[in-house]
C-alpha positions as CSV (number, residue, x, y, z in Angstrom):
1,M,39.1,-2.7,0.8
2,T,39.0,-4.2,4.3
3,A,36.7,-7.0,5.3
4,D,34.8,-4.6,7.6
5,A,34.3,-2.1,4.7
6,N,33.2,-4.9,2.4
7,L,30.7,-6.0,5.1
8,D,29.3,-2.5,5.5
9,E,28.9,-2.1,1.7
10,K,27.0,-5.4,1.6
11,R,24.7,-4.3,4.4
12,L,23.7,-1.2,2.4
13,E,22.5,-3.1,-0.6
14,K,18.8,-3.1,-0.9
15,P,17.4,-6.6,-1.0
16,R,15.9,-7.5,-4.4
17,P,13.3,-10.1,-5.3
18,L,14.5,-13.2,-7.1
19,P,12.1,-14.3,-9.8
20,T,11.2,-18.0,-10.0
21,P,9.7,-19.9,-12.9
22,T,6.3,-19.4,-11.2
23,T,6.7,-15.6,-10.7
24,Q,8.6,-14.7,-13.8
25,P,5.5,-13.7,-15.8
26,F,4.7,-11.1,-13.1
27,W,8.2,-9.6,-13.3
28,D,8.2,-9.7,-17.1
29,G,4.9,-7.7,-17.0
30,L,6.3,-5.1,-14.7
31,A,9.3,-4.7,-17.0
32,A,6.8,-4.0,-19.8
33,E,5.0,-1.6,-17.5
34,Q,2.0,-3.9,-17.1
35,V,0.5,-5.4,-14.0
36,R,-0.2,-9.1,-14.5
37,I,-2.0,-11.4,-12.1
38,Q,-3.3,-14.9,-12.4
39,Q,-6.9,-15.9,-12.9
40,C,-8.2,-19.4,-12.4
41,L,-9.9,-20.9,-15.5
42,D,-11.9,-23.3,-13.3
43,C,-13.5,-20.9,-10.8
44,D,-12.6,-17.4,-12.3
45,G,-11.0,-16.4,-9.0
46,W,-8.1,-13.9,-9.1
47,V,-4.9,-15.1,-7.5
48,F,-2.1,-13.0,-6.1
49,Y,0.8,-13.7,-5.1
50,P,1.8,-15.9,-8.0
51,R,1.5,-19.6,-7.4
52,S,0.9,-22.9,-9.1
53,R,-2.6,-23.6,-7.7
54,C,-5.7,-21.4,-7.2
55,S,-6.1,-20.1,-3.7
56,H,-9.9,-20.5,-4.1
57,C,-10.5,-23.9,-5.6
58,L,-7.0,-25.4,-5.7
59,G,-7.3,-25.8,-9.5
60,D,-4.1,-25.7,-11.5
61,R,-5.4,-24.0,-14.6
62,L,-4.1,-20.5,-13.9
63,E,-3.7,-17.9,-16.7
64,W,-1.9,-14.6,-16.5
65,R,-4.1,-11.5,-17.2
66,T,-3.1,-7.9,-17.5
67,V,-5.0,-5.6,-15.2
68,S,-4.8,-1.8,-14.6
69,G,-2.9,-2.1,-11.3
70,A,-5.0,0.8,-10.0
71,G,-6.8,0.3,-6.7
72,V,-7.4,1.8,-3.3
73,I,-5.4,1.8,-0.2
74,F,-6.6,-1.0,2.1
75,T,-4.2,-0.2,4.9
76,F,-0.9,1.5,5.4
77,S,1.9,2.3,7.8
78,V,4.5,5.1,7.8
79,A,8.0,3.9,8.7
80,T,9.8,6.9,10.2
81,Q,12.9,4.8,10.9
82,A,14.5,2.7,8.2
83,T,13.0,-0.8,8.1
84,F,16.5,-2.0,7.0
85,P,19.7,0.2,6.9
86,A,19.7,0.2,3.1
87,F,16.3,1.9,3.1
88,A,17.5,5.0,5.1
89,D,17.2,7.1,1.9
90,E,13.5,6.3,1.7
91,V,12.4,7.5,5.1
92,P,9.7,8.2,5.7
93,Q,8.6,5.1,3.9
94,I,4.9,4.6,3.3
95,I,4.2,0.9,3.2
96,A,0.7,0.0,2.0
97,V,-1.6,-2.8,1.1
98,V,-3.5,-1.9,-2.1
99,E,-6.8,-3.6,-3.0
100,L,-7.3,-4.0,-6.7
101,P,-10.8,-4.2,-8.2
102,E,-10.2,-7.9,-8.9
103,G,-10.2,-8.4,-5.1
104,V,-6.5,-9.2,-4.6
105,H,-4.3,-7.3,-2.2
106,L,-0.7,-6.2,-3.1
107,T,1.9,-5.0,-0.7
108,T,3.6,-1.9,-2.1
109,T,5.1,1.4,-1.2
110,I,3.4,4.7,-1.9
111,V,5.7,7.2,-3.7
112,G,5.5,10.9,-4.4
113,A,3.2,11.6,-1.5
114,E,3.6,13.1,2.0
115,P,2.4,10.8,4.7
116,E,-0.3,13.2,5.8
117,A,-2.0,12.9,2.4
118,V,-2.3,9.1,2.5
119,R,-5.7,7.7,3.7
120,V,-7.4,4.3,3.7
121,G,-9.6,4.2,0.7
122,A,-7.6,6.7,-1.3
123,P,-7.3,5.7,-5.0
124,V,-3.8,4.8,-6.3
125,E,-2.2,4.0,-9.6
126,P,0.8,1.9,-10.4
127,V,4.4,3.2,-10.8
128,F,7.0,1.1,-12.4
129,D,10.4,1.4,-10.7
130,H,13.0,0.2,-13.2
131,G,16.1,-0.9,-11.3
132,D,19.7,-0.8,-12.6
133,D,19.8,-4.6,-12.3
134,G,17.0,-5.1,-14.9
135,L,14.3,-5.9,-12.3
136,T,11.3,-3.6,-12.1
137,L,9.4,-3.1,-8.9
138,L,5.7,-2.2,-8.5
139,R,5.1,0.9,-6.5
140,H,2.0,3.1,-6.3
141,R,1.2,6.8,-6.1
142,L,-2.0,8.7,-5.2
143,A,-4.3,9.0,-8.2
């Protein structure tokens, strides 16, 4: 394989998240087809994205809780051109922010729907996208 061919192959790999000690419980939950987010034991606030301190009171007593992962579309965009060359097979890609009943917002992609069917406020449910590399991604579909 030439250097140019190797470079082209690298460019086509989809970027994947790298779990950290702080985020590992979230990824472990997705692998078990559960959505887990943190809740502060000091103020009861829900926290997402995973972190070591509460985004409401800055307390450090956060506990992982399993939630349904269902919510409503808060906002969305339809990408009609690949956002990165490796995502060309996903065009059109519906990128959305979903609001869970716990009040947190998750960035996700909407799968299994035509762009015309997607609306702000539409209910969605989680889809667990198990990758070949052992990492599971959270996506959503219209409920």
